[in-house]
FIPAGU-637426 format. One record per atom (N, C-alpha, C): residue in three letters; x, y, z. Coordinates in steps of 0.1 Angstrom, whole numbers, padded with zeros to 4 digits, always signed. Layout:
# residues N
ALAXYZ/...
# end
This chain:
# residues 337
MET-0532+0099+0332/MET-0522+0103+0321/MET-0510+0107+0333/THR-0511+0118+0339/THR-0503+0118+0343/THR-0490+0109+0352/GLN-0494+0099+0359/GLN-0485+0089+0362/GLN-0482+0075+0355/ARG-0495+0075+0346/ARG-0483+0065+0336/ARG-0477+0074+0329/HIS-0472+0089+0324/HIS-0459+0095+0319/HIS-0452+0093+0326/ALA-0450+0095+0339/ALA-0443+0101+0350/ALA-0425+0090+0350/PRO-0427+0074+0341/PRO-0417+0066+0340/PRO-0411+0070+0329/GLN-0414+0075+0318/GLN-0410+0085+0311/GLN-0410+0095+0310/ARG-0411+0105+0317/ARG-0404+0114+0322/ARG-0396+0119+0324/ARG-0394+0104+0333/ARG-0375+0102+0347/ARG-0368+0097+0335/GLN-0371+0087+0332/GLN-0356+0075+0319/GLN-0357+0089+0313/ALA-0361+0098+0301/ALA-0358+0111+0293/ALA-0347+0118+0301/LEU-0355+0126+0316/LEU-0345+0139+0318/LEU-0335+0128+0330/GLN-0328+0114+0334/GLN-0320+0109+0329/GLN-0310+0108+0322/SER-0316+0105+0313/SER-0307+0102+0296/SER-0303+0117+0293/LEU-0303+0130+0298/LEU-0297+0138+0295/LEU-0291+0142+0305/LEU-0294+0141+0319/LEU-0285+0141+0329/LEU-0271+0135+0327/HIS-0270+0127+0328/HIS-0256+0112+0316/HIS-0254+0119+0310/THR-0262+0124+0293/THR-0260+0131+0286/THR-0248+0142+0290/GLY-0259+0155+0297/GLY-0248+0166+0301/GLY-0233+0163+0305/LEU-0238+0151+0312/LEU-0224+0149+0326/LEU-0213+0141+0313/GLY-0214+0127+0303/GLY-0208+0121+0300/GLY-0198+0137+0286/LEU-0208+0149+0288/LEU-0200+0159+0278/LEU-0189+0168+0281/ALA-0196+0167+0303/ALA-0191+0175+0309/ALA-0174+0167+0313/LEU-0177+0157+0313/LEU-0165+0149+0308/LEU-0155+0147+0299/LEU-0164+0145+0287/LEU-0155+0150+0274/LEU-0149+0165+0278/GLY-0149+0178+0278/GLY-0148+0186+0283/GLY-0140+0192+0291/SER-0137+0186+0303/SER-0134+0189+0315/SER-0118+0172+0319/GLY-0118+0161+0313/GLY-0113+0152+0312/GLY-0108+0148+0306/LEU-0102+0146+0293/LEU-0108+0142+0279/LEU-0083+0135+0276/PRO-0077+0143+0281/PRO-0065+0141+0285/PRO-0065+0131+0295/ALA-0069+0125+0307/ALA-0069+0117+0315/ALA-0071+0103+0311/ALA-0086+0106+0305/ALA-0095+0096+0296/ALA-0088+0091+0289/ASN-0076+0097+0270/ASN-0071+0093+0266/ASN-0059+0085+0270/ALA-0053+0093+0282/ALA-0044+0080+0296/ALA-0049+0070+0298/ALA-0051+0068+0299/ALA-0062+0051+0308/ALA-0065+0049+0295/SER-0068+0055+0282/SER-0074+0045+0273/SER-0060+0037+0262/ALA-0054+0047+0265/ALA-0041+0039+0259/ALA-0032+0032+0269/ALA-0034+0033+0281/ALA-0028+0024+0293/ALA-0038+0010+0291/ASP-0044+0009+0289/ASP-0051-0002+0289/ASP-0056-0008+0272/TYR-0050+0004+0262/TYR-0051-0009+0251/TYR-0044-0020+0250/PRO-0049-0028+0237/PRO-0070-0024+0229/PRO-0075-0034+0243/ALA-0086-0028+0244/ALA-0094-0036+0260/ALA-0104-0037+0245/SER-0111-0041+0231/SER-0119-0050+0225/SER-0111-0052+0210/THR-0122-0050+0202/THR-0115-0059+0190/THR-0112-0043+0184/ILE-0100-0047+0170/ILE-0096-0036+0162/ILE-0105-0042+0150/ARG-0111-0031+0142/ARG-0109-0030+0127/ARG-0102-0024+0116/MET-0095-0030+0108/MET-0087-0028+0098/MET-0093-0032+0086/VAL-0096-0013+0083/VAL-0097-0018+0062/VAL-0089-0010+0058/ILE-0094-0024+0050/ILE-0089-0026+0037/ILE-0096-0026+0021/PRO-0090-0008+0015/PRO-0101-0005+0008/PRO-0092-0012-0008/TYR-0097-0024-0011/TYR-0102-0035-0027/TYR-0106-0043-0015/PRO-0108-0056-0023/PRO-0117-0064-0023/PRO-0108-0077-0022/PRO-0114-0080-0013/PRO-0109-0096-0010/PRO-0099-0104-0021/GLY-0088-0111-0016/GLY-0082-0112-0027/GLY-0073-0113-0029/GLY-0075-0096-0032/GLY-0060-0086-0043/GLY-0050-0090-0024/PRO-0038-0082-0038/PRO-0029-0083-0025/PRO-0026-0071-0019/THR-0036-0065-0017/THR-0041-0057-0005/THR-0039-0066+0006/ASP-0056-0064+0001/ASP-0061-0074+0010/ASP-0053-0094+0017/LEU-0042-0095+0008/LEU-0036-0106+0014/LEU-0024-0104+0025/VAL-0019-0089+0020/VAL-0012-0089+0026/VAL-0016-0080+0043/GLY-0020-0073+0042/GLY-0033-0069+0055/GLY-0037-0082+0064/ARG-0039-0085+0058/ARG-0045-0104+0071/ARG-0041-0111+0077/LEU-0023-0109+0062/LEU-0018-0121+0071/LEU-0011-0113+0086/VAL-0006-0100+0078/VAL-0002-0089+0099/VAL-0016-0091+0106/ALA-0028-0087+0097/ALA-0036-0090+0115/ALA-0033-0103+0123/ILE-0037-0112+0111/ILE-0034-0128+0120/ILE-0025-0123+0129/SER-0010-0124+0127/SER-0003-0127+0138/SER-0004-0113+0150/MET-0004-0097+0148/MET-0009-0088+0151/MET-0018-0096+0159/SER-0027-0101+0159/SER-0036-0106+0171/SER-0033-0110+0182/GLU-0020-0115+0173/GLU-0018-0131+0188/GLU-0011-0119+0202/SER-0006-0110+0199/SER+0011-0105+0211/SER-0004-0096+0214/LEU-0016-0092+0209/LEU-0019-0077+0211/LEU-0032-0086+0218/LYS-0038-0098+0217/LYS-0049-0102+0224/LYS-0059-0098+0222/GLN-0063-0091+0211/GLN-0077-0091+0206/GLN-0082-0093+0195/THR-0085-0095+0188/THR-0091-0096+0175/THR-0090-0084+0166/ILE-0085-0091+0156/ILE-0086-0076+0144/ILE-0090-0084+0128/PHE-0109-0072+0127/PHE-0114-0086+0120/PHE-0112-0068+0108/ILE-0111-0080+0095/ILE-0103-0074+0080/ILE-0120-0070+0077/ASP-0119-0053+0071/ASP-0134-0050+0066/ASP-0127-0041+0056/ASN-0131-0047+0044/ASN-0130-0047+0026/ASN-0142-0031+0021/LYS-0140-0023+0021/LYS-0139-0009+0016/LYS-0132-0002+0004/PRO-0141-0014-0007/PRO-0128-0010-0018/PRO-0136+0002-0031/GLY-0125+0009-0033/GLY-0135+0020-0053/GLY-0121+0028-0046/ALA-0127+0035-0063/ALA-0117+0046-0062/ALA-0106+0048-0064/SER-0099+0034-0066/SER-0077+0032-0060/SER-0073+0037-0053/GLY-0084+0031-0038/GLY-0085+0027-0025/GLY-0091+0038-0015/MET-0092+0050-0023/MET-0095+0063-0019/MET-0112+0060-0010/VAL-0120+0057-0013/VAL-0129+0050+0000/VAL-0129+0047+0013/GLY-0114+0038+0010/GLY-0120+0033+0023/GLY-0106+0040+0036/ALA-0102+0046+0024/ALA-0087+0056+0035/ALA-0100+0063+0039/ALA-0102+0070+0029/ALA-0118+0084+0037/ALA-0122+0083+0049/GLN-0127+0068+0050/GLN-0135+0065+0067/GLN-0124+0064+0078/VAL-0113+0060+0076/VAL-0104+0063+0083/VAL-0099+0068+0091/ALA-0099+0084+0079/ALA-0097+0095+0081/ALA-0105+0099+0091/LYS-0116+0094+0094/LYS-0131+0104+0096/LYS-0133+0092+0111/ALA-0124+0086+0111/ALA-0122+0072+0125/ALA-0124+0085+0139/GLN-0126+0078+0152/GLN-0120+0078+0160/GLN-0112+0074+0165/PRO-0101+0089+0166/PRO-0084+0082+0170/PRO-0081+0077+0186/ASP-0089+0061+0180/ASP-0083+0053+0200/ASP-0081+0043+0195/GLY-0073+0043+0180/GLY-0070+0031+0180/GLY-0072+0018+0175/TYR-0088+0014+0171/TYR-0098+0006+0166/TYR-0098+0007+0152/THR-0094+0013+0150/THR-0098+0014+0135/THR-0084+0020+0128/LEU-0080+0007+0117/LEU-0068+0008+0111/LEU-0073+0008+0095/LEU-0060+0016+0093/LEU-0058+0011+0075/LEU-0048+0011+0071/ALA-0051-0003+0060/ALA-0036-0011+0056/ALA-0037-0010+0038/ASN-0029-0007+0033/ASN-0034+0003+0023/ASN-0017+0005+0012/ALA-0018+0004+0003/ALA-0006+0000-0009/ALA-0005+0018-0014/SER+0010+0015-0016/SER+0022+0029-0023/SER+0009+0038-0027/LEU+0000+0037-0031/LEU-0002+0046-0038/LEU-0013+0052-0031/GLN-0012+0054-0017/GLN-0016+0062-0003/GLN-0013+0072-0005/VAL+0008+0074-0014/VAL+0008+0090-0015/VAL+0010+0095-0022/ILE+0003+0079-0037/ILE+0006+0087-0055/ILE-0008+0096-0056/ASN-0016+0091-0051/ASN-0032+0094-0059/ASN-0036+0107-0059/PRO-0023+0121-0047/PRO-0033+0137-0050/PRO-0023+0134-0059/SER-0009+0129-0064/SER+0001+0132-0072/SER-0013+0135-0092/VAL-0018+0123-0091/VAL-0024+0117-0104/VAL-0041+0118-0104/TYR-0048+0127-0094/TYR-0060+0127-0090/TYR-0066+0142-0086/ASP-0074+0149-0091/ASP-0075+0165-0087/ASP-0083+0166-0074/LYS-0088+0158-0073/LYS-0102+0158-0058/LYS-0094+0144-0050/VAL-0087+0143-0041/VAL-0086+0129-0031/VAL-0094+0140-0011/PRO-0099+0128-0008/PRO-0108+0134+0000/PRO-0103+0134+0012/TYR-0088+0133+0012/TYR-0083+0137+0028/TYR-0066+0136+0021/ASP-0060+0137+0030/ASP-0050+0145+0034/ASP-0038+0135+0034/SER-0031+0129+0026/SER-0020+0117+0024/SER-0014+0120+0040/PHE-0011+0128+0046/PHE+0003+0130+0058/PHE-0004+0136+0068/ASN-0017+0144+0069/ASN-0023+0154+0085/ASN-0030+0149+0086/ASP-0041+0137+0077/ASP-0048+0133+0080/ASP-0050+0120+0088/PHE-0036+0119+0086/PHE-0035+0105+0097/PHE-0025+0099+0099/ALA-0015+0091+0113/ALA-0006+0089+0116/ALA-0001+0068+0120/PRO+0012+0076+0103/PRO+0018+0059+0107/PRO+0019+0050+0115/ILE+0018+0035+0109/ILE+0019+0033+0121/ILE+0033+0021+0118/THR+0035+0013+0104/THR+0043+0004+0099/THR+0042+0010+0082/GLN+0055+0006+0081/GLN+0054-0002+0066/GLN+0056-0013+0066/ILE+0046-0023+0058/ILE+0048-0038+0063/ILE+0056-0045+0052/VAL+0053-0050+0040/VAL+0066-0046+0028/VAL+0068-0039+0021/ASP+0078-0044+0017/ASP+0079-0045+0004/ASP+0082-0046-0009/VAL+0068-0044-0021/VAL+0073-0054-0028/VAL+0075-0053-0039/PRO+0090-0058-0045/PRO+0099-0051-0061/PRO+0090-0059-0068/LEU+0091-0046-0085/LEU+0082-0054-0095/LEU+0097-0056-0104/VAL+0093-0065-0114/VAL+0099-0068-0124/VAL+0099-0064-0140/LEU+0111-0064-0145/LEU+0109-0061-0158/LEU+0108-0071-0168/VAL+0098-0072-0175/VAL+0099-0091-0185/VAL+0095-0084-0192/VAL+0098-0098-0203/VAL+0100-0094-0220/VAL+0088-0104-0228/ASN+0085-0104-0234/ASN+0084-0112-0241/ASN+0092-0123-0246/SER+0088-0135-0246/SER+0103-0144-0246/SER+0112-0144-0262/GLU+0107-0140-0272/GLU+0110-0138-0283/GLU+0111-0129-0284/LEU+0111-0116-0280/LEU+0118-0110-0280/LEU+0138-0105-0283/PRO+0147-0104-0286/PRO+0161-0103-0283/PRO+0172-0100-0277/VAL+0166-0102-0267/VAL+0173-0097-0255/VAL+0176-0103-0243/SER+0190-0101-0241/SER+0188-0109-0225/SER+0191-0104-0216/ASN+0190-0087-0215/ASN+0197-0080-0201/ASN+0193-0061-0206/VAL+0192-0056-0200/VAL+0188-0042-0198/VAL+0195-0034-0209/GLN+0208-0035-0209/GLN+0215-0028-0219/GLN+0215-0032-0230/GLU+0206-0049-0238/GLU+0206-0045-0250/GLU+0192-0043-0250/LEU+0180-0046-0240/LEU+0166-0039-0243/LEU+0172-0025-0249/VAL+0170-0015-0238/VAL+0177-0001-0245/VAL+0183+0000-0256/ALA+0188-0003-0252/ALA+0194-0010-0274/ALA+0185-0009-0286/TYR+0179-0020-0282/TYR+0169-0027-0286/TYR+0161-0008-0292/LEU+0155-0009-0277/LEU+0143+0005-0281/LEU+0148+0016-0286/LYS+0164+0021-0285/LYS+0166+0034-0293/LYS+0166+0029-0309/LYS+0167+0019-0310/LYS+0166+0016-0329/LYS+0149+0010-0335/SER+0142+0008-0323/SER+0130+0008-0323/SER+0124+0025-0325/LYS+0128+0030-0321/LYS+0127+0043-0319/LYS+0111+0045-0319/GLY+0106+0045-0308/GLY+0085+0046-0306/GLY+0085+0031-0309/THR+0082+0025-0313/THR+0074+0015-0321/THR+0071+0001-0310/VAL+0079+0002-0296/VAL+0072-0010-0288/VAL+0067-0005-0277/ASN+0059-0012-0279/ASN+0049-0009-0268/ASN+0045-0017-0254/PHE+0047-0011-0241/PHE+0050-0017-0228/PHE+0033-0013-0224/GLY+0033-0023-0218/GLY+0016-0026-0206/GLY+0020-0022-0194/SER+0011-0017-0183/SER+0005-0020-0173/SER-0007-0024-0169/ALA-0008-0019-0155/ALA-0022-0022-0145/ALA-0035-0013-0151/GLY-0025+0003-0149/GLY-0041+0008-0156/GLY-0024+0024-0154/ASN-0036+0033-0162/ASN-0031+0047-0159/ASN-0026+0053-0144/ALA-0016+0051-0138/ALA-0004+0056-0132/ALA-0004+0050-0118/SER-0007+0036-0121/SER-0006+0023-0116/SER+0008+0026-0107/SER+0016+0014-0100/SER+0030+0015-0098/SER+0039+0013-0112/GLN+0028+0004-0114/GLN+0040-0004-0129/GLN+0039+0009-0144/HIS+0028+0016-0136/HIS+0033+0023-0155/HIS+0042+0035-0151/LEU+0039+0040-0136/LEU+0050+0049-0134/LEU+0062+0039-0134/SER+0068+0036-0129/SER+0082+0029-0132/SER+0083+0022-0149/GLY+0079+0026-0158/GLY+0075+0028-0170/GLY+0079+0036-0173/GLU+0074+0047-0171/GLU+0076+0062-0173/GLU+0092+0062-0169/LEU+0093+0063-0153/LEU+0105+0062-0149/LEU+0117+0061-0157/PHE+0117+0047-0166/PHE+0127+0040-0173/PHE+0132+0048-0185/LYS+0119+0052-0189/LYS+0121+0063-0205/LYS+0127+0073-0200/LEU+0128+0083-0186/LEU+0136+0091-0185/LEU+0148+0092-0177/LYS+0150+0077-0177/LYS+0167+0075-0169/LYS+0172+0072-0190/THR+0169+0065-0193/THR+0174+0061-0204/THR+0175+0069-0216/GLY+0160+0080-0220/GLY+0156+0090-0229/GLY+0158+0083-0245/ILE+0147+0069-0240/ILE+0140+0062-0246/ILE+0127+0061-0251/ALA+0119+0054-0261/ALA+0107+0066-0264/ALA+0101+0050-0269/MET+0092+0046-0260/MET+0086+0037-0265/MET+0067+0041-0260/GLN+0056+0032-0262/GLN+0041+0034-0260/GLN+0040+0023-0248/HIS+0024+0036-0244/HIS+0020+0028-0225/HIS+0011+0021-0231/VAL+0010+0015-0228/VAL-0012+0005-0232/VAL-0014+0003-0223/PRO-0023+0010-0210/PRO-0027+0005-0199/PRO-0043-0006-0198/TYR-0038-0017-0191/TYR-0048-0025-0189/TYR-0057-0023-0176/LYS-0068-0030-0175/LYS-0077-0030-0161/LYS-0073-0040-0156/GLY-0055-0039-0152/GLY-0050-0052-0140/GLY-0041-0060-0146/SER-0036-0065-0137/SER-0022-0073-0147/SER-0020-0084-0156/SER-0037-0092-0152/SER-0037-0103-0159/SER-0035-0101-0173/PRO-0052-0093-0176/PRO-0047-0093-0189/PRO-0034-0080-0197/ALA-0029-0075-0193/ALA-0012-0074-0202/ALA-0007-0079-0198/LEU-0006-0088-0188/LEU+0004-0100-0192/LEU-0002-0113-0201/THR-0013-0111-0203/THR-0018-0122-0216/THR-0010-0115-0234/ASP-0016-0103-0229/ASP-0011-0098-0249/ASP+0006-0096-0244/LEU+0012-0092-0236/LEU+0027-0094-0230/LEU+0031-0109-0241/MET+0026-0116-0229/MET+0028-0132-0241/MET+0024-0136-0250/GLY+0017-0131-0258/GLY+0008-0132-0268/GLY+0019-0119-0281/GLY+0026-0113-0276/GLY+0033-0108-0285/GLY+0026-0092-0289/GLN+0016-0082-0286/GLN+0006-0075-0284/GLN+0020-0059-0274/ILE+0024-0070-0267/ILE+0031-0055-0264/ILE+0043-0062-0263/GLN+0053-0054-0258/GLN+0068-0061-0262/GLN+0070-0067-0240/LEU+0067-0053-0235/LEU+0077-0054-0222/LEU+0065-0048-0211/MET+0072-0054-0200/MET+0061-0047-0186/MET+0065-0047-0175/PHE+0068-0037-0170/PHE+0066-0037-0152/PHE+0058-0040-0147/ASP+0057-0047-0137/ASP+0049-0067-0135/ASP+0049-0057-0119/SER+0039-0067-0111/SER+0043-0076-0099/SER+0050-0085-0095/MET+0054-0088-0086/MET+0059-0101-0083/MET+0055-0112-0084/PRO+0044-0108-0074/PRO+0036-0125-0075/PRO+0032-0125-0089/SER+0020-0114-0089/SER+0015-0123-0106/SER+0024-0125-0121/ALA+0035-0116-0125/ALA+0050-0122-0135/ALA+0050-0133-0127/MET+0059-0141-0117/MET+0061-0147-0114/MET+0064-0165-0114/PRO+0046-0173-0114/PRO+0047-0178-0125/PRO+0051-0176-0142/PHE+0046-0172-0146/PHE+0051-0169-0163/PHE+0072-0165-0158/ILE+0078-0163-0155/ILE+0089-0161-0153/ILE+0099-0178-0151/THR+0086-0181-0141/THR+0090-0199-0139/THR+0094-0210-0147/SER+0079-0202-0154/SER+0073-0216-0161/SER+0084-0210-0180/GLY+0090-0200-0185/GLY+0098-0196-0191/GLY+0091-0188-0203/LYS+0078-0184-0200/LYS+0067-0181-0209/LYS+0072-0166-0211/LEU+0079-0159-0198/LEU+0086-0146-0201/LEU+0096-0143-0194/LYS+0109-0132-0198/LYS+0121-0138-0195/LYS+0117-0120-0183/ALA+0125-0123-0176/ALA+0132-0115-0164/ALA+0143-0112-0166/LEU+0143-0098-0166/LEU+0159-0088-0170/LEU+0159-0084-0158/ALA+0150-0072-0152/ALA+0158-0070-0138/ALA+0143-0064-0129/VAL+0153-0065-0115/VAL+0143-0062-0104/VAL+0141-0045-0100/THR+0130-0041-0094/THR+0131-0023-0094/THR+0140-0025-0084/THR+0139-0022-0071/THR+0142-0024-0059/THR+0157-0027-0061/ALA+0161-0017-0052/ALA+0178-0012-0048/ALA+0182-0022-0042/LYS+0179-0033-0041/LYS+0182-0047-0035/LYS+0178-0058-0043/ARG+0182-0071-0047/ARG+0178-0084-0054/ARG+0170-0088-0039/SER+0162-0096-0054/SER+0152-0100-0046/SER+0151-0113-0044/SER+0150-0116-0026/SER+0145-0130-0018/SER+0143-0138-0035/SER+0134-0143-0039/SER+0127-0146-0047/SER+0131-0150-0061/LEU+0136-0139-0067/LEU+0146-0137-0077/LEU+0160-0137-0076/PRO+0169-0142-0068/PRO+0176-0140-0060/PRO+0190-0137-0079/GLN+0192-0140-0084/GLN+0198-0143-0103/GLN+0194-0134-0104/ILE+0186-0123-0104/ILE+0182-0111-0112/ILE+0188-0097-0109/PRO+0187-0090-0119/PRO+0197-0085-0108/PRO+0189-0074-0112/THR+0195-0059-0097/THR+0188-0048-0095/THR+0187-0040-0114/MET+0175-0029-0115/MET+0180-0024-0123/MET+0194-0013-0121/GLN+0195-0012-0109/GLN+0210-0003-0109/GLN+0222-0013-0116/GLU+0222-0023-0107/GLU+0232-0033-0114/GLU+0239-0032-0128/SER+0225-0031-0137/SER+0225-0032-0150/SER+0224-0020-0162/GLY+0229-0011-0147/GLY+0233+0001-0152/GLY+0228+0014-0157/ILE+0214+0011-0155/ILE+0205+0024-0146/ILE+0204+0032-0131/ALA+0209+0041-0133/ALA+0219+0048-0118/ALA+0204+0050-0112/ASP+0207+0053-0098/ASP+0195+0055-0091/ASP+0180+0055-0093/TYR+0182+0042-0101/TYR+0167+0039-0103/TYR+0161+0025-0087/ALA+0151+0027-0083/ALA+0146+0016-0069/ALA+0131+0026-0073/THR+0123+0014-0073/THR+0109+0015-0073/THR+0099+0002-0070/SER+0094+0005-0065/SER+0083-0007-0057/SER+0067-0006-0055/THR+0062-0014-0059/THR+0051-0014-0044/THR+0046-0018-0029/TRP+0044-0001-0025/TRP+0045-0007-0011/TRP+0036-0008+0004/TYR+0031-0014+0012/TYR+0023-0020+0021/TYR+0023-0010+0031/GLY+0012-0006+0038/GLY+0020+0000+0051/GLY+0005+0001+0063/LEU+0010+0001+0069/LEU-0005+0008+0084/LEU-0003+0018+0088/TRP-0016+0016+0094/TRP-0016+0039+0093/TRP-0032+0037+0105/ALA-0033+0050+0116/ALA-0042+0050+0127/ALA-0045+0067+0117/PRO-0060+0072+0123/PRO-0064+0086+0120/PRO-0054+0091+0132/LYS-0056+0107+0127/LYS-0046+0117+0130/LYS-0052+0116+0142/ASN-0045+0124+0156/ASN-0044+0124+0170/ASN-0046+0113+0175/THR-0037+0096+0166/THR-0044+0085+0177/THR-0033+0094+0191/PRO-0038+0086+0197/PRO-0022+0087+0212/PRO-0010+0086+0209/PRO+0003+0088+0209/PRO+0016+0085+0207/PRO+0020+0065+0214/GLU+0009+0063+0221/GLU+0009+0052+0230/GLU+0009+0036+0230/ILE-0006+0046+0219/ILE-0014+0034+0204/ILE-0007+0032+0195/VAL-0002+0042+0185/VAL+0004+0037+0174/VAL+0016+0030+0181/GLY+0026+0035+0187/GLY+0030+0029+0195/GLY+0030+0012+0197/LYS+0023+0008+0202/LYS+0018-0007+0202/LYS+0018-0011+0193/LEU+0011-0004+0185/LEU+0008-0010+0171/LEU+0016-0017+0163/ALA+0025-0003+0160/ALA+0043-0010+0157/ALA+0051-0020+0163/GLN+0046-0018+0176/GLN+0055-0030+0181/GLN+0048-0047+0177/ALA+0037-0044+0181/ALA+0027-0058+0169/ALA+0030-0062+0162/ALA+0033-0052+0151/ALA+0034-0051+0139/ALA+0047-0054+0134/GLN+0059-0053+0141/GLN+0071-0050+0141/GLN+0075-0072+0143/GLN+0064-0068+0157/GLN+0067-0085+0160/GLN+0065-0097+0154/ALA+0052-0094+0146/ALA+0048-0105+0137/ALA+0058-0105+0127/LEU+0057-0090+0117/LEU+0072-0090+0111/LEU+0085-0102+0108/ARG+0091-0102+0125/ARG+0101-0112+0126/ARG+0100-0124+0125/LYS+0090-0134+0130/LYS+0086-0144+0131/LYS+0086-0152+0118/PRO+0095-0160+0113/PRO+0097-0170+0103/PRO+0091-0171+0095/GLU+0079-0179+0106/GLU+0068-0188+0091/GLU+0055-0177+0082/VAL+0060-0160+0091/VAL+0044-0148+0088/VAL+0057-0144+0073/ALA+0075-0144+0075/ALA+0080-0131+0068/ALA+0087-0152+0056/ALA+0082-0161+0061/ALA+0081-0169+0052/ALA+0071-0169+0043/GLN+0057-0171+0042/GLN+0045-0164+0034/GLN+0049-0153+0030/TYR+0052-0142+0032/TYR+0053-0130+0023/TYR+0061-0129+0017/GLN+0078-0138+0019/GLN+0083-0137+0002/GLN+0083-0149+0000/ARG+0068-0159+0000/ARG+0068-0165-0015/ARG+0055-0156-0021/MET+0044-0148-0010/MET+0041-0135-0027/MET+0055-0130-0030/GLY+0064-0123-0030/GLY+0074-0121-0036/GLY+0079-0110-0032/ALA+0068-0113-0014/ALA+0066-0096-0004/ALA+0082-0096+0007/GLU+0087-0082+0008/GLU+0103-0083+0016/GLU+0095-0072+0027/PRO+0099-0083+0041/PRO+0089-0075+0053/PRO+0101-0067+0054/VAL+0095-0055+0060/VAL+0097-0046+0066/VAL+0104-0039+0083/GLY+0087-0029+0081/GLY+0083-0038+0101/GLY+0094-0022+0100/SER+0090-0009+0101/SER+0099+0002+0105/SER+0092+0005+0113/SER+0098+0016+0122/SER+0095+0026+0133/SER+0080+0036+0129/PRO+0075+0044+0135/PRO+0064+0047+0129/PRO+0072+0064+0122/GLN+0080+0067+0130/GLN+0092+0076+0120/GLN+0100+0083+0111/GLU+0100+0064+0111/GLU+0113+0059+0100/GLU+0096+0058+0086/PHE+0087+0049+0091/PHE+0082+0047+0082/PHE+0077+0064+0072/LEU+0076+0074+0082/LEU+0069+0091+0080/LEU+0080+0094+0066/ALA+0092+0092+0073/ALA+0105+0104+0066/ALA+0101+0096+0051/TYR+0100+0079+0049/TYR+0097+0065+0041/TYR+0084+0082+0030/MET+0076+0078+0036/MET+0063+0080+0032/MET+0068+0090+0018/ARG+0072+0104+0029/ARG+0075+0115+0022/ARG+0086+0118+0014/SER+0095+0109+0013/SER+0100+0101+0003/SER+0095+0094-0013/GLU+0085+0093-0010/GLU+0082+0085-0016/GLU+0074+0096-0024/GLU+0067+0098-0019/GLU+0057+0109-0022/GLU+0065+0119-0035/LYS+0075+0122-0028/LYS+0085+0137-0035/LYS+0089+0126-0050/LYS+0083+0117-0052/LYS+0098+0114-0062/LYS+0082+0107-0069/TRP+0077+0100-0064/TRP+0062+0096-0076/TRP+0055+0115-0078/ALA+0055+0118-0072/ALA+0052+0135-0074/ALA+0059+0144-0093/GLU+0074+0142-0095/GLU+0080+0143-0101/GLU+0082+0138-0106/ILE+0075+0124-0107/ILE+0079+0111-0128/ILE+0065+0118-0132/VAL+0048+0115-0120/VAL+0039+0119-0129/VAL+0043+0134-0128/LYS+0053+0143-0126/LYS+0053+0158-0134/LYS+0059+0157-0149/ARG+0067+0150-0149/ARG+0074+0149-0159/ARG+0071+0140-0170/SER+0067+0132-0168/SER+0056+0122-0178/SER+0044+0124-0181/GLY+0039+0132-0173/GLY+0024+0136-0176/GLY+0013+0125-0175/ALA+0016+0116-0166/ALA+0005+0101-0166/ALA-0002+0107-0156/ARG-0016+0108-0158/ARG-0027+0103-0150/ARG-0038+0093-0143/ALA-0046+0098-0139/ALA-0055+0083-0137/ALA-0063+0079-0143/ASP-0063+0071-0152/ASP-0078+0068-0158/ASP-0088+0076-0157/
# end
């Protein structure tokens, strides 16, 4: 009995010694280990969490940059879709991941909007993440039913003032960027109109073409086919600059709505405490990807404008966006579904 169990006891003892040695090394040599891992990074496959289902806009944006980043980093970046709760399920997983650069988050601007519209968010959008870069900016476009008797934003404002709140505008859901862009339009112009939330852009666009609602601020990729076919009229884009996908359409500011600028944007994050050297390598790889003509062209066909900001620039932009959307939410009273 004793001889038969001796190998098992030796194995257990070795395991304990190894565990103790590992803990001792963690306790005494962590800075050196981090420095080494940053110098060798990336040494294995990287996981990019996308907190929405495959095939959606966040998934498309993330996959495209991941493919190109893999080439420059010389390591595979695989996509792990973790949908749920307006992106909060996947984001929460990344917030709790090891800060070693091998788990990343690609998410939409709801990353900084959710805390303003949900009572409980399972992470801190700023303190639990290390910003890497803003990937792209996607303009929204103000579209109206083709039979609405307006041809520009000022004519629409005049029409809405005469309608006295009887006009309906749709969105992809309460507290979405489409909804909040409509609320900002109301605040900037003093007009009244009724918000009708839908579960996604597709049913809203169907009702817009059918006349059940009269206007909508929608994302460029989903609205573009109906604009080019003439089924919807595009009056303005919501970004500060015109979109290369619709260069003939003016901005809201050019249309007389001062200081109006909204968009849906997409960014890349790592868990907090990820070494700055690793964050810098990832930012550089993303920037290189976004500068490639073939990558930029694919994004532009989606109606997205490549950005590729530095981590510091991205953090500053996040703070300005969080402040802007929080104020719009507060003034409009918008809440999540």
